[in-house]
C-alpha positions in Angstrom: 27.6 -14.9 -107.7 27.0 -14.2 -104.1 24.0 -14.2 -101.7 23.3 -10.8 -100.1 21.9 -10.8 -96.6 20.8 -7.6 -94.8 20.3 -7.1 -91.1 19.4 -4.2 -88.8 21.0 -3.9 -85.3 18.3 -3.7 -82.7 18.7 -2.0 -79.3 19.6 -5.3 -77.7 22.5 -5.6 -80.2 24.2 -2.4 -79.1 27.9 -2.9 -78.3 27.9 -6.5 -79.7 30.8 -7.3 -81.9 30.1 -7.4 -85.6 31.4 -11.0 -86.0 29.4 -12.2 -83.0 26.2 -10.5 -84.3 26.6 -12.2 -87.7 27.4 -15.6 -86.2 24.1 -15.4 -84.3 22.2 -14.5 -87.4 24.0 -16.9 -89.7 24.4 -20.2 -87.8 25.4 -22.0 -91.0 28.6 -20.0 -91.0 31.4 -20.4 -88.5 32.7 -17.3 -86.7 36.1 -17.7 -88.4 34.4 -17.9 -91.8 32.5 -14.7 -90.9 35.7 -13.0 -89.8 37.4 -13.8 -93.2 34.4 -12.4 -95.1 34.6 -9.2 -93.0 38.3 -8.9 -93.6 37.8 -9.5 -97.4 35.4 -6.5 -97.5 32.3 -8.6 -98.0 30.6 -7.1 -95.0 29.5 -3.5 -94.7 28.0 -1.5 -91.9 26.0 1.5 -93.1 27.7 1.1 -96.5 31.2 1.0 -95.1 33.7 -1.8 -94.7 34.8 -2.2 -91.1 36.5 -4.6 -88.7 35.3 -7.9 -87.1 35.6 -6.1 -83.7 33.4 -3.2 -84.6 30.8 -2.6 -81.9 27.3 -2.2 -83.2 25.0 0.8 -82.6 21.2 0.7 -82.7 19.9 1.1 -86.2 23.2 0.0 -87.9 22.5 -1.5 -91.3 24.6 -4.6 -91.8 25.1 -6.2 -95.3 26.8 -9.6 -95.7 27.8 -11.1 -99.1 28.4 -14.8 -99.1 30.0 -16.1 -102.3 28.3 -19.1 -103.8 30.5 -22.2 -103.3 32.0 -23.9 -106.2 30.0 -27.1 -106.8 32.1 -30.1 -107.8 31.1 -32.5 -110.5 29.4 -35.5 -108.9 30.5 -38.7 -110.7 28.6 -41.9 -111.0 30.3 -44.8 -109.1 29.8 -48.5 -109.4 28.8 -49.0 -105.7 26.4 -51.9 -104.9 22.9 -50.9 -104.0 20.5 -53.0 -101.8 17.4 -52.4 -103.8 14.0 -53.4 -102.3 11.8 -52.0 -105.0 12.1 -50.3 -108.3 9.9 -49.2 -111.2 10.0 -46.3 -113.7 8.9 -43.9 -111.0 10.4 -44.9 -107.6 13.3 -46.7 -106.0 13.4 -48.0 -102.4 16.9 -48.7 -101.2 18.3 -50.1 -98.0 21.2 -47.7 -97.0 24.2 -49.2 -95.3 25.5 -48.0 -92.0 28.4 -45.6 -92.5 27.3 -44.5 -96.0 26.6 -40.8 -96.5 23.4 -40.1 -98.4 24.5 -37.2 -100.7 27.7 -35.4 -101.4 28.8 -32.6 -99.1 32.1 -31.1 -97.9 34.5 -33.9 -97.3 32.3 -36.5 -98.9 32.1 -36.1 -102.6 32.5 -39.8 -103.4 31.3 -43.1 -102.1 27.8 -41.7 -101.3 24.4 -43.1 -102.0 23.9 -40.5 -104.7 27.1 -41.5 -106.5 25.7 -45.1 -106.5 22.3 -43.9 -107.7 23.8 -41.9 -110.6 25.5 -45.1 -111.8 22.4 -47.2 -111.5 19.8 -44.7 -112.9 19.7 -42.5 -116.0 17.0 -40.3 -114.6 16.6 -38.8 -111.1 14.6 -35.9 -109.9 16.4 -32.6 -109.9 14.3 -30.7 -107.4 17.0 -30.8 -104.6 19.8 -29.7 -107.0 22.8 -31.5 -108.5 24.1 -32.7 -105.1 20.9 -34.5 -104.1 19.3 -35.9 -107.2 16.3 -38.1 -106.4 16.7 -37.7 -102.6 13.3 -37.1 -101.0 14.3 -37.7 -97.4 17.6 -38.5 -95.7 19.1 -40.7 -93.0 22.2 -39.9 -90.9 25.5 -41.4 -92.0 25.5 -44.1 -89.2 21.7 -44.8 -89.5 20.9 -47.7 -91.7 17.6 -48.5 -93.4 15.1 -47.7 -96.1 14.9 -44.6 -98.3 12.6 -43.7 -101.1 14.1 -42.2 -104.2 12.3 -40.3 -106.9 13.1 -40.7 -110.6 11.2 -37.6 -111.8 10.3 -34.1 -110.4 6.6 -35.0 -110.5 7.1 -38.1 -108.4 9.4 -36.2 -106.1 6.8 -33.5 -105.4 4.1 -36.2 -104.8 6.3 -38.0 -102.3 7.4 -34.8 -100.6 3.7 -33.9 -100.2 3.1 -37.2 -98.5 5.9 -36.5 -96.0 4.5 -33.0 -95.4 1.0 -34.5 -94.8 2.5 -37.1 -92.5 1.1 -40.0 -94.5 4.4 -41.8 -95.0 5.1 -44.6 -92.5 8.6 -44.4 -91.1 9.3 -46.9 -88.3 12.7 -47.3 -86.7 14.4 -49.7 -84.2 16.7 -48.1 -81.7 18.7 -49.4 -78.7 18.7 -46.8 -75.9 20.3 -46.5 -72.5 18.1 -47.2 -69.5 14.5 -48.5 -69.2 11.7 -46.0 -70.1 9.1 -45.7 -67.4 6.2 -46.3 -69.7 5.7 -49.1 -72.2 4.8 -46.5 -74.9 4.5 -42.8 -75.3 4.8 -39.7 -77.4 7.5 -37.1 -77.3 6.1 -33.8 -78.6 8.9 -31.2 -78.3 10.1 -28.7 -81.0 13.6 -29.1 -82.4 16.0 -26.4 -83.5 19.7 -25.5 -83.4 21.4 -25.9 -80.1 21.7 -22.4 -78.6 25.4 -22.8 -77.9 26.7 -25.6 -80.2 25.6 -24.8 -83.7 26.7 -28.3 -84.9 24.0 -29.9 -82.8 20.2 -29.9 -82.7 18.3 -29.6 -79.4 14.8 -29.4 -78.0 14.2 -25.6 -78.5 10.9 -24.2 -77.3 11.9 -20.7 -78.4 12.8 -21.1 -82.0 12.4 -24.9 -82.8 10.1 -26.4 -85.3 7.3 -28.9 -84.2 8.5 -32.4 -83.8 6.7 -35.5 -82.7 8.0 -39.1 -82.1 6.0 -42.1 -80.9 7.9 -44.9 -79.0 7.1 -48.4 -77.9 9.3 -50.6 -75.7 9.9 -53.9 -77.4 12.5 -55.4 -75.0 14.1 -54.4 -71.7 17.6 -55.7 -71.8 19.3 -54.9 -68.5 20.8 -51.5 -68.7 19.5 -50.9 -72.3 16.1 -51.2 -74.0 15.1 -51.9 -77.6 12.5 -49.4 -78.8 10.3 -49.1 -81.9 9.9 -45.5 -82.9 7.5 -43.9 -85.4 7.9 -40.4 -86.8 5.2 -37.9 -87.4 7.7 -35.3 -88.4 11.2 -35.5 -89.9 13.4 -33.0 -88.2 17.2 -33.3 -88.4 18.4 -35.9 -85.8 14.9 -36.1 -84.5 15.0 -39.5 -82.8 18.5 -38.9 -81.4 17.5 -35.5 -79.9 14.1 -36.7 -78.6 15.5 -39.8 -76.9 18.3 -37.8 -75.3 15.8 -35.3 -74.1 13.7 -38.1 -72.6 16.9 -39.3 -70.7 17.4 -42.4 -72.8 20.1 -41.5 -75.5 20.8 -44.0 -78.2 23.6 -46.5 -77.6 26.6 -45.5 -79.6 25.5 -41.9 -80.2 28.6 -39.8 -79.6 26.8 -36.5 -80.4 23.8 -36.8 -78.2 24.7 -39.6 -75.8 27.8 -40.9 -74.2 31.1 -39.4 -75.6 32.7 -42.8 -76.2 32.1 -45.8 -78.4 29.9 -48.5 -76.9 29.4 -52.2 -77.5 31.9 -52.0 -80.4 29.6 -49.8 -82.4 30.7 -47.2 -84.9 27.8 -44.7 -84.5 24.3 -44.9 -83.0 22.2 -48.0 -82.9 19.3 -46.8 -85.2 17.7 -48.6 -88.1 14.9 -47.4 -90.4 13.3 -50.8 -90.7 9.9 -50.0 -92.1 8.9 -47.6 -94.9 5.4 -47.2 -96.3 3.9 -44.8 -98.8 1.3 -44.4 -101.5 2.7 -44.9 -105.0 2.4 -41.5 -106.8 1.2 -43.0 -110.1 -0.8 -46.2 -109.2 -2.2 -45.1 -105.8 -1.1 -48.4 -104.3 -0.1 -48.5 -100.7 3.4 -50.0 -100.5 5.2 -51.2 -97.3 8.7 -52.4 -97.1 10.7 -53.9 -94.2 14.4 -54.4 -93.8 16.1 -56.5 -91.1 18.8 -55.1 -88.8 22.2 -55.0 -90.4 24.7 -57.6 -89.2 26.6 -55.2 -86.9 23.4 -54.3 -85.0 21.9 -57.8 -85.0 25.1 -59.1 -83.4 24.9 -56.5 -80.6 21.3 -57.4 -79.9 22.0 -61.1 -79.9 24.6 -60.6 -77.1 22.1 -59.0 -74.8 19.8 -60.8 -72.3 16.3 -59.7 -71.2 15.9 -58.0 -67.8 15.5 -60.6 -65.1 17.1 -63.4 -66.9 20.2 -65.2 -65.5 
């Protein structure tokens, strides 16, 4: 099976290379991958196979076939889970730093999903076989609380709460510098970076709405500890917004300083508070998880601003 995509070359696309044109329209595919698809005859222009270097003309009809990837079998693995709550409908787990949430290229074992499949007989299937039960995600190096759905009905109910912005998601982050204000809101849309497709960025042209509230908890010399609350849940939202504000997260190699800091492997970011309405009982549930030892040790070694 393959996914068929159709595009029409507009006047502004005239003389653009075919591979460059498709790379702009299909950011999820690398340019080298697109070139291989063209060479394999899976791209046509006006019904004819051509070369990656073909220069487009206004009105050209471009068809791209992307073969569906082979999905590997995801095996249950006996990996310890830090469970904060469980009933027949919902699980709340505290994800460790460095653990990938669900299988993807290069990470088909050792993920949270592998552990959940060993622990649970039933998980929702709405997000497919690679993400059973996963309602929302955390980055690999972000620790903290996640809710997991055991049925499709519960999954839909929790997803609706996320969409309606009634889920409480509060994080702790250590950032560079000292924000000017004690608290504030970053309201800036997030989308793909216009030049680096592996990164997200504040993008007023094609980004989706994103809002993050912050509050300064401690000013610690050249860094500050912040509490952040999400209204929306865009990819890398906190990391992008804090970098945009001029206060990137300590240890964030993608959006901050391009070197490891304070002995950290990855950004200092912890999803410490999670609250939601139970889909079956209607009860409001709130859970709190302390900083993992690696982050707690970094924080313990810092002194408040103005102290000797």
